[in-house]
mmCIF file of the N, C-alpha and C atoms, coordinates in Angstrom:
data_MODEL
# 
_entry.id   MODEL 
# 
loop_
_atom_site.group_PDB 
_atom_site.id 
_atom_site.type_symbol 
_atom_site.label_atom_id 
_atom_site.label_alt_id 
_atom_site.label_comp_id 
_atom_site.label_asym_id 
_atom_site.label_entity_id 
_atom_site.label_seq_id 
_atom_site.pdbx_PDB_ins_code 
_atom_site.Cartn_x 
_atom_site.Cartn_y 
_atom_site.Cartn_z 
_atom_site.occupancy 
_atom_site.B_iso_or_equiv 
_atom_site.pdbx_formal_charge 
_atom_site.auth_seq_id 
_atom_site.auth_comp_id 
_atom_site.auth_asym_id 
_atom_site.auth_atom_id 
_atom_site.pdbx_PDB_model_num 
ATOM 1   N N  . MET A 1 1  ? 124.597 81.133  101.526 1.00 0.00 ? 1  MET A N  1 
ATOM 2   C CA . MET A 1 1  ? 123.610 81.619  100.294 1.00 0.00 ? 1  MET A CA 1 
ATOM 3   C C  . MET A 1 1  ? 123.412 83.096  100.421 1.00 0.00 ? 1  MET A C  1 
ATOM 4   N N  . ARG A 1 2  ? 123.343 83.720  99.389  1.00 0.00 ? 2  ARG A N  1 
ATOM 5   C CA . ARG A 1 2  ? 122.893 84.984  99.311  1.00 0.00 ? 2  ARG A CA 1 
ATOM 6   C C  . ARG A 1 2  ? 121.165 85.287  99.400  1.00 0.00 ? 2  ARG A C  1 
ATOM 7   N N  . LYS A 1 3  ? 120.836 86.481  99.817  1.00 0.00 ? 3  LYS A N  1 
ATOM 8   C CA . LYS A 1 3  ? 119.678 86.728  99.787  1.00 0.00 ? 3  LYS A CA 1 
ATOM 9   C C  . LYS A 1 3  ? 119.268 87.185  98.113  1.00 0.00 ? 3  LYS A C  1 
ATOM 10  N N  . PRO A 1 4  ? 118.119 86.806  97.796  1.00 0.00 ? 4  PRO A N  1 
ATOM 11  C CA . PRO A 1 4  ? 117.296 87.074  96.910  1.00 0.00 ? 4  PRO A CA 1 
ATOM 12  C C  . PRO A 1 4  ? 117.531 88.845  96.383  1.00 0.00 ? 4  PRO A C  1 
ATOM 13  N N  . GLU A 1 5  ? 118.030 89.365  95.319  1.00 0.00 ? 5  GLU A N  1 
ATOM 14  C CA . GLU A 1 5  ? 117.895 90.711  95.508  1.00 0.00 ? 5  GLU A CA 1 
ATOM 15  C C  . GLU A 1 5  ? 116.448 91.388  95.255  1.00 0.00 ? 5  GLU A C  1 
ATOM 16  N N  . LYS A 1 6  ? 116.160 92.360  95.980  1.00 0.00 ? 6  LYS A N  1 
ATOM 17  C CA . LYS A 1 6  ? 114.738 92.697  96.047  1.00 0.00 ? 6  LYS A CA 1 
ATOM 18  C C  . LYS A 1 6  ? 114.344 93.475  95.029  1.00 0.00 ? 6  LYS A C  1 
ATOM 19  N N  . LEU A 1 7  ? 113.498 93.077  94.483  1.00 0.00 ? 7  LEU A N  1 
ATOM 20  C CA . LEU A 1 7  ? 112.452 93.725  92.904  1.00 0.00 ? 7  LEU A CA 1 
ATOM 21  C C  . LEU A 1 7  ? 112.232 95.029  93.004  1.00 0.00 ? 7  LEU A C  1 
ATOM 22  N N  . ILE A 1 8  ? 112.860 96.463  92.516  1.00 0.00 ? 8  ILE A N  1 
ATOM 23  C CA . ILE A 1 8  ? 112.247 97.514  92.628  1.00 0.00 ? 8  ILE A CA 1 
ATOM 24  C C  . ILE A 1 8  ? 111.569 97.876  91.374  1.00 0.00 ? 8  ILE A C  1 
ATOM 25  N N  . LYS A 1 9  ? 110.558 98.293  91.717  1.00 0.00 ? 9  LYS A N  1 
ATOM 26  C CA . LYS A 1 9  ? 109.454 98.952  90.770  1.00 0.00 ? 9  LYS A CA 1 
ATOM 27  C C  . LYS A 1 9  ? 109.925 100.104 90.282  1.00 0.00 ? 9  LYS A C  1 
ATOM 28  N N  . LYS A 1 10 ? 109.657 100.168 88.933  1.00 0.00 ? 10 LYS A N  1 
ATOM 29  C CA . LYS A 1 10 ? 110.233 101.585 87.984  1.00 0.00 ? 10 LYS A CA 1 
ATOM 30  C C  . LYS A 1 10 ? 109.549 102.558 88.530  1.00 0.00 ? 10 LYS A C  1 
ATOM 31  N N  . PHE A 1 11 ? 108.208 102.939 88.937  1.00 0.00 ? 11 PHE A N  1 
ATOM 32  C CA . PHE A 1 11 ? 107.577 104.347 89.409  1.00 0.00 ? 11 PHE A CA 1 
ATOM 33  C C  . PHE A 1 11 ? 106.861 104.194 90.825  1.00 0.00 ? 11 PHE A C  1 
ATOM 34  N N  . VAL A 1 12 ? 106.587 105.493 90.811  1.00 0.00 ? 12 VAL A N  1 
ATOM 35  C CA . VAL A 1 12 ? 105.831 105.458 92.435  1.00 0.00 ? 12 VAL A CA 1 
ATOM 36  C C  . VAL A 1 12 ? 104.845 106.576 92.047  1.00 0.00 ? 12 VAL A C  1 
ATOM 37  N N  . SER A 1 13 ? 103.938 106.648 92.637  1.00 0.00 ? 13 SER A N  1 
ATOM 38  C CA . SER A 1 13 ? 102.488 107.201 92.233  1.00 0.00 ? 13 SER A CA 1 
ATOM 39  C C  . SER A 1 13 ? 102.163 107.749 93.766  1.00 0.00 ? 13 SER A C  1 
ATOM 40  N N  . ILE A 1 14 ? 101.709 109.300 93.646  1.00 0.00 ? 14 ILE A N  1 
ATOM 41  C CA . ILE A 1 14 ? 100.772 109.804 95.078  1.00 0.00 ? 14 ILE A CA 1 
ATOM 42  C C  . ILE A 1 14 ? 99.830  110.436 94.520  1.00 0.00 ? 14 ILE A C  1 
ATOM 43  N N  . ALA A 1 15 ? 98.821  110.059 94.737  1.00 0.00 ? 15 ALA A N  1 
ATOM 44  C CA . ALA A 1 15 ? 97.232  110.350 94.248  1.00 0.00 ? 15 ALA A CA 1 
ATOM 45  C C  . ALA A 1 15 ? 96.102  110.748 95.294  1.00 0.00 ? 15 ALA A C  1 
ATOM 46  N N  . LYS A 1 16 ? 95.805  112.015 95.050  1.00 0.00 ? 16 LYS A N  1 
ATOM 47  C CA . LYS A 1 16 ? 94.727  112.483 96.161  1.00 0.00 ? 16 LYS A CA 1 
ATOM 48  C C  . LYS A 1 16 ? 93.626  111.996 95.737  1.00 0.00 ? 16 LYS A C  1 
ATOM 49  N N  . VAL A 1 17 ? 92.883  111.300 96.703  1.00 0.00 ? 17 VAL A N  1 
ATOM 50  C CA . VAL A 1 17 ? 91.670  110.685 96.249  1.00 0.00 ? 17 VAL A CA 1 
ATOM 51  C C  . VAL A 1 17 ? 90.397  111.223 96.469  1.00 0.00 ? 17 VAL A C  1 
ATOM 52  N N  . ASP A 1 18 ? 90.428  111.858 97.538  1.00 0.00 ? 18 ASP A N  1 
ATOM 53  C CA . ASP A 1 18 ? 89.478  112.613 97.799  1.00 0.00 ? 18 ASP A CA 1 
ATOM 54  C C  . ASP A 1 18 ? 89.995  114.146 98.396  1.00 0.00 ? 18 ASP A C  1 
ATOM 55  N N  . ASN A 1 19 ? 88.941  114.655 99.517  1.00 0.00 ? 19 ASN A N  1 
ATOM 56  C CA . ASN A 1 19 ? 89.030  115.834 99.944  1.00 0.00 ? 19 ASN A CA 1 
ATOM 57  C C  . ASN A 1 19 ? 90.659  115.863 100.897 1.00 0.00 ? 19 ASN A C  1 
ATOM 58  N N  . THR A 1 20 ? 90.593  114.709 101.786 1.00 0.00 ? 20 THR A N  1 
ATOM 59  C CA . THR A 1 20 ? 91.963  114.800 102.718 1.00 0.00 ? 20 THR A CA 1 
ATOM 60  C C  . THR A 1 20 ? 92.710  113.416 102.510 1.00 0.00 ? 20 THR A C  1 
ATOM 61  N N  . THR A 1 21 ? 92.509  112.573 101.580 1.00 0.00 ? 21 THR A N  1 
ATOM 62  C CA . THR A 1 21 ? 93.295  111.443 101.573 1.00 0.00 ? 21 THR A CA 1 
ATOM 63  C C  . THR A 1 21 ? 94.209  111.516 100.712 1.00 0.00 ? 21 THR A C  1 
ATOM 64  N N  . PHE A 1 22 ? 95.540  110.677 100.549 1.00 0.00 ? 22 PHE A N  1 
ATOM 65  C CA . PHE A 1 22 ? 96.406  110.703 99.964  1.00 0.00 ? 22 PHE A CA 1 
ATOM 66  C C  . PHE A 1 22 ? 96.842  109.067 100.072 1.00 0.00 ? 22 PHE A C  1 
ATOM 67  N N  . VAL A 1 23 ? 96.787  108.579 98.917  1.00 0.00 ? 23 VAL A N  1 
ATOM 68  C CA . VAL A 1 23 ? 97.549  106.914 98.383  1.00 0.00 ? 23 VAL A CA 1 
ATOM 69  C C  . VAL A 1 23 ? 98.899  107.199 97.904  1.00 0.00 ? 23 VAL A C  1 
ATOM 70  N N  . LYS A 1 24 ? 99.686  106.108 98.289  1.00 0.00 ? 24 LYS A N  1 
ATOM 71  C CA . LYS A 1 24 ? 101.281 105.822 97.551  1.00 0.00 ? 24 LYS A CA 1 
ATOM 72  C C  . LYS A 1 24 ? 100.939 104.584 97.013  1.00 0.00 ? 24 LYS A C  1 
ATOM 73  N N  . TYR A 1 25 ? 101.347 104.112 95.858  1.00 0.00 ? 25 TYR A N  1 
ATOM 74  C CA . TYR A 1 25 ? 101.553 103.001 95.053  1.00 0.00 ? 25 TYR A CA 1 
ATOM 75  C C  . TYR A 1 25 ? 102.832 103.185 94.089  1.00 0.00 ? 25 TYR A C  1 
ATOM 76  N N  . ARG A 1 26 ? 103.320 101.733 94.287  1.00 0.00 ? 26 ARG A N  1 
ATOM 77  C CA . ARG A 1 26 ? 104.395 101.440 93.551  1.00 0.00 ? 26 ARG A CA 1 
ATOM 78  C C  . ARG A 1 26 ? 104.383 100.438 92.627  1.00 0.00 ? 26 ARG A C  1 
ATOM 79  N N  . PHE A 1 27 ? 104.935 100.584 91.294  1.00 0.00 ? 27 PHE A N  1 
ATOM 80  C CA . PHE A 1 27 ? 104.131 99.887  89.879  1.00 0.00 ? 27 PHE A CA 1 
ATOM 81  C C  . PHE A 1 27 ? 105.094 99.815  88.893  1.00 0.00 ? 27 PHE A C  1 
ATOM 82  N N  . ASN A 1 28 ? 105.269 98.942  88.087  1.00 0.00 ? 28 ASN A N  1 
ATOM 83  C CA . ASN A 1 28 ? 105.893 98.716  86.858  1.00 0.00 ? 28 ASN A CA 1 
ATOM 84  C C  . ASN A 1 28 ? 105.196 99.671  85.530  1.00 0.00 ? 28 ASN A C  1 
ATOM 85  N N  . ASP A 1 29 ? 103.873 99.428  85.160  1.00 0.00 ? 29 ASP A N  1 
ATOM 86  C CA . ASP A 1 29 ? 103.472 99.376  84.170  1.00 0.00 ? 29 ASP A CA 1 
ATOM 87  C C  . ASP A 1 29 ? 101.821 100.601 84.348  1.00 0.00 ? 29 ASP A C  1 
ATOM 88  N N  . ILE A 1 30 ? 102.389 101.795 83.543  1.00 0.00 ? 30 ILE A N  1 
ATOM 89  C CA . ILE A 1 30 ? 101.665 103.399 83.972  1.00 0.00 ? 30 ILE A CA 1 
ATOM 90  C C  . ILE A 1 30 ? 100.324 102.878 83.279  1.00 0.00 ? 30 ILE A C  1 
ATOM 91  N N  . ASP A 1 31 ? 100.199 102.216 82.530  1.00 0.00 ? 31 ASP A N  1 
ATOM 92  C CA . ASP A 1 31 ? 98.482  102.360 81.741  1.00 0.00 ? 31 ASP A CA 1 
ATOM 93  C C  . ASP A 1 31 ? 97.523  101.087 82.522  1.00 0.00 ? 31 ASP A C  1 
ATOM 94  N N  . LYS A 1 32 ? 98.581  100.191 83.133  1.00 0.00 ? 32 LYS A N  1 
ATOM 95  C CA . LYS A 1 32 ? 97.761  99.039  83.801  1.00 0.00 ? 32 LYS A CA 1 
ATOM 96  C C  . LYS A 1 32 ? 97.653  99.896  85.294  1.00 0.00 ? 32 LYS A C  1 
ATOM 97  N N  . TYR A 1 33 ? 98.288  100.752 85.792  1.00 0.00 ? 33 TYR A N  1 
ATOM 98  C CA . TYR A 1 33 ? 98.585  101.399 86.963  1.00 0.00 ? 33 TYR A CA 1 
ATOM 99  C C  . TYR A 1 33 ? 97.024  102.666 87.067  1.00 0.00 ? 33 TYR A C  1 
ATOM 100 N N  . ILE A 1 34 ? 96.982  103.359 86.032  1.00 0.00 ? 34 ILE A N  1 
ATOM 101 C CA . ILE A 1 34 ? 96.097  104.333 85.917  1.00 0.00 ? 34 ILE A CA 1 
ATOM 102 C C  . ILE A 1 34 ? 94.350  103.430 85.862  1.00 0.00 ? 34 ILE A C  1 
ATOM 103 N N  . LEU A 1 35 ? 94.299  102.514 84.970  1.00 0.00 ? 35 LEU A N  1 
ATOM 104 C CA . LEU A 1 35 ? 93.093  101.689 85.039  1.00 0.00 ? 35 LEU A CA 1 
ATOM 105 C C  . LEU A 1 35 ? 93.138  101.143 86.464  1.00 0.00 ? 35 LEU A C  1 
ATOM 106 N N  . PHE A 1 36 ? 93.867  100.618 87.384  1.00 0.00 ? 36 PHE A N  1 
ATOM 107 C CA . PHE A 1 36 ? 93.515  100.265 88.653  1.00 0.00 ? 36 PHE A CA 1 
ATOM 108 C C  . PHE A 1 36 ? 93.030  101.506 89.377  1.00 0.00 ? 36 PHE A C  1 
ATOM 109 N N  . GLN A 1 37 ? 94.007  102.495 89.320  1.00 0.00 ? 37 GLN A N  1 
ATOM 110 C CA . GLN A 1 37 ? 93.601  104.010 90.258  1.00 0.00 ? 37 GLN A CA 1 
ATOM 111 C C  . GLN A 1 37 ? 92.193  104.111 90.240  1.00 0.00 ? 37 GLN A C  1 
ATOM 112 N N  . LEU A 1 38 ? 92.016  104.208 88.979  1.00 0.00 ? 38 LEU A N  1 
ATOM 113 C CA . LEU A 1 38 ? 90.337  104.792 88.467  1.00 0.00 ? 38 LEU A CA 1 
ATOM 114 C C  . LEU A 1 38 ? 89.160  103.881 89.216  1.00 0.00 ? 38 LEU A C  1 
ATOM 115 N N  . LYS A 1 39 ? 89.653  102.638 88.963  1.00 0.00 ? 39 LYS A N  1 
ATOM 116 C CA . LYS A 1 39 ? 88.559  101.763 89.589  1.00 0.00 ? 39 LYS A CA 1 
ATOM 117 C C  . LYS A 1 39 ? 88.522  101.525 90.699  1.00 0.00 ? 39 LYS A C  1 
ATOM 118 N N  . LYS A 1 40 ? 89.511  101.742 91.643  1.00 0.00 ? 40 LYS A N  1 
ATOM 119 C CA . LYS A 1 40 ? 89.561  101.556 92.880  1.00 0.00 ? 40 LYS A CA 1 
ATOM 120 C C  . LYS A 1 40 ? 89.206  102.716 93.708  1.00 0.00 ? 40 LYS A C  1 
ATOM 121 N N  . TRP A 1 41 ? 89.709  103.850 93.026  1.00 0.00 ? 41 TRP A N  1 
ATOM 122 C CA . TRP A 1 41 ? 89.215  105.067 93.665  1.00 0.00 ? 41 TRP A CA 1 
ATOM 123 C C  . TRP A 1 41 ? 88.657  105.993 92.195  1.00 0.00 ? 41 TRP A C  1 
ATOM 124 N N  . PRO A 1 42 ? 87.613  105.910 92.141  1.00 0.00 ? 42 PRO A N  1 
ATOM 125 C CA . PRO A 1 42 ? 86.675  106.888 91.142  1.00 0.00 ? 42 PRO A CA 1 
ATOM 126 C C  . PRO A 1 42 ? 86.754  108.809 91.369  1.00 0.00 ? 42 PRO A C  1 
ATOM 127 N N  . ASP A 1 43 ? 87.082  108.756 92.534  1.00 0.00 ? 43 ASP A N  1 
ATOM 128 C CA . ASP A 1 43 ? 86.972  110.144 92.706  1.00 0.00 ? 43 ASP A CA 1 
ATOM 129 C C  . ASP A 1 43 ? 88.589  110.741 92.727  1.00 0.00 ? 43 ASP A C  1 
ATOM 130 N N  . THR A 1 44 ? 89.284  110.322 92.205  1.00 0.00 ? 44 THR A N  1 
ATOM 131 C CA . THR A 1 44 ? 90.944  110.855 92.304  1.00 0.00 ? 44 THR A CA 1 
ATOM 132 C C  . THR A 1 44 ? 90.871  112.026 91.658  1.00 0.00 ? 44 THR A C  1 
ATOM 133 N N  . ARG A 1 45 ? 91.477  112.802 92.677  1.00 0.00 ? 45 ARG A N  1 
ATOM 134 C CA . ARG A 1 45 ? 91.373  114.444 92.188  1.00 0.00 ? 45 ARG A CA 1 
ATOM 135 C C  . ARG A 1 45 ? 92.659  114.619 91.023  1.00 0.00 ? 45 ARG A C  1 
ATOM 136 N N  . PHE A 1 46 ? 93.955  113.863 91.570  1.00 0.00 ? 46 PHE A N  1 
ATOM 137 C CA . PHE A 1 46 ? 94.940  113.983 90.605  1.00 0.00 ? 46 PHE A CA 1 
ATOM 138 C C  . PHE A 1 46 ? 95.747  113.284 90.851  1.00 0.00 ? 46 PHE A C  1 
ATOM 139 N N  . ILE A 1 47 ? 97.144  112.455 90.095  1.00 0.00 ? 47 ILE A N  1 
ATOM 140 C CA . ILE A 1 47 ? 97.732  111.550 90.287  1.00 0.00 ? 47 ILE A CA 1 
ATOM 141 C C  . ILE A 1 47 ? 99.372  111.928 89.694  1.00 0.00 ? 47 ILE A C  1 
ATOM 142 N N  . ASN A 1 48 ? 100.184 111.978 90.896  1.00 0.00 ? 48 ASN A N  1 
ATOM 143 C CA . ASN A 1 48 ? 101.655 112.337 90.268  1.00 0.00 ? 48 ASN A CA 1 
ATOM 144 C C  . ASN A 1 48 ? 102.416 111.136 90.276  1.00 0.00 ? 48 ASN A C  1 
ATOM 145 N N  . ILE A 1 49 ? 103.303 111.045 89.117  1.00 0.00 ? 49 ILE A N  1 
ATOM 146 C CA . ILE A 1 49 ? 103.949 109.459 88.800  1.00 0.00 ? 49 ILE A CA 1 
ATOM 147 C C  . ILE A 1 49 ? 105.508 110.107 88.746  1.00 0.00 ? 49 ILE A C  1 
ATOM 148 N N  . PHE A 1 50 ? 106.024 109.169 89.895  1.00 0.00 ? 50 PHE A N  1 
ATOM 149 C CA . PHE A 1 50 ? 107.577 109.835 89.554  1.00 0.00 ? 50 PHE A CA 1 
ATOM 150 C C  . PHE A 1 50 ? 108.451 108.450 89.246  1.00 0.00 ? 50 PHE A C  1 
ATOM 151 N N  . SER A 1 51 ? 109.737 108.735 89.136  1.00 0.00 ? 51 SER A N  1 
ATOM 152 C CA . SER A 1 51 ? 110.798 107.661 88.904  1.00 0.00 ? 51 SER A CA 1 
ATOM 153 C C  . SER A 1 51 ? 111.050 107.319 90.084  1.00 0.00 ? 51 SER A C  1 
ATOM 154 N N  . ASN A 1 52 ? 111.296 105.849 90.104  1.00 0.00 ? 52 ASN A N  1 
ATOM 155 C CA . ASN A 1 52 ? 112.007 105.046 91.111  1.00 0.00 ? 52 ASN A CA 1 
ATOM 156 C C  . ASN A 1 52 ? 113.389 104.768 90.863  1.00 0.00 ? 52 ASN A C  1 
ATOM 157 N N  . LYS A 1 53 ? 113.838 104.796 90.007  1.00 0.00 ? 53 LYS A N  1 
ATOM 158 C CA . LYS A 1 53 ? 115.020 103.834 89.414  1.00 0.00 ? 53 LYS A CA 1 
ATOM 159 C C  . LYS A 1 53 ? 116.073 105.268 88.399  1.00 0.00 ? 53 LYS A C  1 
ATOM 160 N N  . GLY A 1 54 ? 117.738 104.472 88.712  1.00 0.00 ? 54 GLY A N  1 
ATOM 161 C CA . GLY A 1 54 ? 118.313 105.240 87.845  1.00 0.00 ? 54 GLY A CA 1 
ATOM 162 C C  . GLY A 1 54 ? 118.888 106.546 88.353  1.00 0.00 ? 54 GLY A C  1 
ATOM 163 N N  . ALA A 1 55 ? 119.292 107.306 87.196  1.00 0.00 ? 55 ALA A N  1 
ATOM 164 C CA . ALA A 1 55 ? 119.405 109.026 87.510  1.00 0.00 ? 55 ALA A CA 1 
ATOM 165 C C  . ALA A 1 55 ? 118.228 109.794 87.980  1.00 0.00 ? 55 ALA A C  1 
ATOM 166 N N  . ASP A 1 56 ? 117.017 109.457 87.116  1.00 0.00 ? 56 ASP A N  1 
ATOM 167 C CA . ASP A 1 56 ? 116.237 110.451 87.164  1.00 0.00 ? 56 ASP A CA 1 
ATOM 168 C C  . ASP A 1 56 ? 115.292 110.042 88.664  1.00 0.00 ? 56 ASP A C  1 
ATOM 169 N N  . LYS A 1 57 ? 116.041 109.326 89.657  1.00 0.00 ? 57 LYS A N  1 
ATOM 170 C CA . LYS A 1 57 ? 114.971 108.893 90.733  1.00 0.00 ? 57 LYS A CA 1 
ATOM 171 C C  . LYS A 1 57 ? 114.357 109.830 91.420  1.00 0.00 ? 57 LYS A C  1 
ATOM 172 N N  . ARG A 1 58 ? 113.390 109.646 92.102  1.00 0.00 ? 58 ARG A N  1 
ATOM 173 C CA . ARG A 1 58 ? 112.512 111.227 92.357  1.00 0.00 ? 58 ARG A CA 1 
ATOM 174 C C  . ARG A 1 58 ? 111.997 112.093 91.558  1.00 0.00 ? 58 ARG A C  1 
ATOM 175 N N  . LYS A 1 59 ? 112.356 112.015 90.676  1.00 0.00 ? 59 LYS A N  1 
ATOM 176 C CA . LYS A 1 59 ? 111.817 113.022 89.562  1.00 0.00 ? 59 LYS A CA 1 
ATOM 177 C C  . LYS A 1 59 ? 110.575 112.993 89.046  1.00 0.00 ? 59 LYS A C  1 
ATOM 178 N N  . LEU A 1 60 ? 109.670 114.082 89.089  1.00 0.00 ? 60 LEU A N  1 
ATOM 179 C CA . LEU A 1 60 ? 108.177 114.076 88.659  1.00 0.00 ? 60 LEU A CA 1 
ATOM 180 C C  . LEU A 1 60 ? 108.253 113.747 87.056  1.00 0.00 ? 60 LEU A C  1 
ATOM 181 N N  . LEU A 1 61 ? 107.613 112.557 86.810  1.00 0.00 ? 61 LEU A N  1 
ATOM 182 C CA . LEU A 1 61 ? 107.868 112.697 85.372  1.00 0.00 ? 61 LEU A CA 1 
ATOM 183 C C  . LEU A 1 61 ? 106.172 112.766 84.765  1.00 0.00 ? 61 LEU A C  1 
ATOM 184 N N  . TYR A 1 62 ? 105.244 112.304 85.591  1.00 0.00 ? 62 TYR A N  1 
ATOM 185 C CA . TYR A 1 62 ? 103.616 112.333 84.732  1.00 0.00 ? 62 TYR A CA 1 
ATOM 186 C C  . TYR A 1 62 ? 102.867 113.141 85.774  1.00 0.00 ? 62 TYR A C  1 
ATOM 187 N N  . THR A 1 63 ? 102.009 113.878 85.191  1.00 0.00 ? 63 THR A N  1 
ATOM 188 C CA . THR A 1 63 ? 100.694 114.320 86.205  1.00 0.00 ? 63 THR A CA 1 
ATOM 189 C C  . THR A 1 63 ? 99.511  113.858 85.571  1.00 0.00 ? 63 THR A C  1 
ATOM 190 N N  . TYR A 1 64 ? 98.538  113.413 86.352  1.00 0.00 ? 64 TYR A N  1 
ATOM 191 C CA . TYR A 1 64 ? 97.326  113.210 85.754  1.00 0.00 ? 64 TYR A CA 1 
ATOM 192 C C  . TYR A 1 64 ? 96.125  113.677 86.523  1.00 0.00 ? 64 TYR A C  1 
ATOM 193 N N  . GLY A 1 65 ? 95.030  114.492 85.899  1.00 0.00 ? 65 GLY A N  1 
ATOM 194 C CA . GLY A 1 65 ? 93.862  115.220 86.721  1.00 0.00 ? 65 GLY A CA 1 
ATOM 195 C C  . GLY A 1 65 ? 92.739  114.625 86.221  1.00 0.00 ? 65 GLY A C  1 
ATOM 196 N N  . ARG A 1 66 ? 91.909  115.413 87.060  1.00 0.00 ? 66 ARG A N  1 
ATOM 197 C CA . ARG A 1 66 ? 90.360  115.356 86.606  1.00 0.00 ? 66 ARG A CA 1 
ATOM 198 C C  . ARG A 1 66 ? 90.487  115.792 84.748  1.00 0.00 ? 66 ARG A C  1 
ATOM 199 N N  . LYS A 1 67 ? 90.741  116.902 84.655  1.00 0.00 ? 67 LYS A N  1 
ATOM 200 C CA . LYS A 1 67 ? 90.379  117.526 83.273  1.00 0.00 ? 67 LYS A CA 1 
ATOM 201 C C  . LYS A 1 67 ? 91.540  117.456 82.658  1.00 0.00 ? 67 LYS A C  1 
ATOM 202 N N  . LYS A 1 68 ? 92.637  116.846 82.797  1.00 0.00 ? 68 LYS A N  1 
ATOM 203 C CA . LYS A 1 68 ? 93.496  116.609 81.889  1.00 0.00 ? 68 LYS A CA 1 
ATOM 204 C C  . LYS A 1 68 ? 94.252  115.278 81.878  1.00 0.00 ? 68 LYS A C  1 
ATOM 205 N N  . GLY A 1 69 ? 94.477  114.552 80.744  1.00 0.00 ? 69 GLY A N  1 
ATOM 206 C CA . GLY A 1 69 ? 95.037  113.239 80.640  1.00 0.00 ? 69 GLY A CA 1 
ATOM 207 C C  . GLY A 1 69 ? 96.281  113.330 81.418  1.00 0.00 ? 69 GLY A C  1 
ATOM 208 N N  . LEU A 1 70 ? 96.728  112.479 80.909  1.00 0.00 ? 70 LEU A N  1 
ATOM 209 C CA . LEU A 1 70 ? 98.525  111.665 81.572  1.00 0.00 ? 70 LEU A CA 1 
ATOM 210 C C  . LEU A 1 70 ? 99.596  112.869 80.420  1.00 0.00 ? 70 LEU A C  1 
ATOM 211 N N  . GLU A 1 71 ? 100.048 113.578 81.485  1.00 0.00 ? 71 GLU A N  1 
ATOM 212 C CA . GLU A 1 71 ? 100.899 114.659 80.586  1.00 0.00 ? 71 GLU A CA 1 
ATOM 213 C C  . GLU A 1 71 ? 102.550 114.549 81.528  1.00 0.00 ? 71 GLU A C  1 
ATOM 214 N N  . PRO A 1 72 ? 103.067 114.924 80.410  1.00 0.00 ? 72 PRO A N  1 
ATOM 215 C CA . PRO A 1 72 ? 104.423 114.774 81.062  1.00 0.00 ? 72 PRO A CA 1 
ATOM 216 C C  . PRO A 1 72 ? 104.635 116.312 82.027  1.00 0.00 ? 72 PRO A C  1 
ATOM 217 N N  . SER A 1 73 ? 105.608 115.924 82.753  1.00 0.00 ? 73 SER A N  1 
ATOM 218 C CA . SER A 1 73 ? 106.092 117.481 83.620  1.00 0.00 ? 73 SER A CA 1 
ATOM 219 C C  . SER A 1 73 ? 106.898 117.992 83.005  1.00 0.00 ? 73 SER A C  1 
ATOM 220 N N  . HIS A 1 74 ? 107.052 119.515 83.094  1.00 0.00 ? 74 HIS A N  1 
ATOM 221 C CA . HIS A 1 74 ? 108.158 120.505 82.524  1.00 0.00 ? 74 HIS A CA 1 
ATOM 222 C C  . HIS A 1 74 ? 109.162 120.769 83.301  1.00 0.00 ? 74 HIS A C  1 
# 
């Protein structure tokens, strides 16, 4: 019998939550993730969201900061 395939999340984020601490999360829904992040870590400095699937794997997709909302990277 085969093992079930491991589910891969669509996105990965790396966020700076205070002067020295970074956290990394994997998720599928960006809107729910942003709400979770800001509730758990209210002092979040910035969040970088990367693709975790397909041809764009490991590509920076969005940046979120204290003084700017969610913006596509260039």
